[in-house]
C-alpha positions, 0 to 999 in steps of 0.5 A: 500500500505504501508503494502505491501512495508513493507512486500517486504522490510522485505522479501528483508532483510531476503533474504539478511540476509540468504546470506553468503560469501564463507569463512563463508559457509566453516567455518560453514560447520558443520551446513550443516553436511559436512566437510570444504574441501567438501564445499571448493571444491564445492565453488571453482569457487566462488569469496571470495566476492560472497554472496551465499544463502543456496540453492545455496550452497546446489546445488553446494554441490550436484553437486560436491559430485555427480561428486566425487561419480561417479569418485569414482565408476569408480575407484572402478570398474576399480580396481575390474576388475583386 
């Protein structure tokens, strides 16, 4: 039983270690091969104190960039129709 509790504690501490604040994610944008402004845009709705995991940041980034690509495509289509 004690070994199971140790494993659970180590998993909990490793998940806590992988969480970072909004500012830390923005400053570390290079690690995600993104620009700071892209991460800032994706995380605009998060509070500065929020602790986010890598998966949460990637999900928000994908949603943000997907939205901006759709808008860009719509603008290109409008501009080329003239």
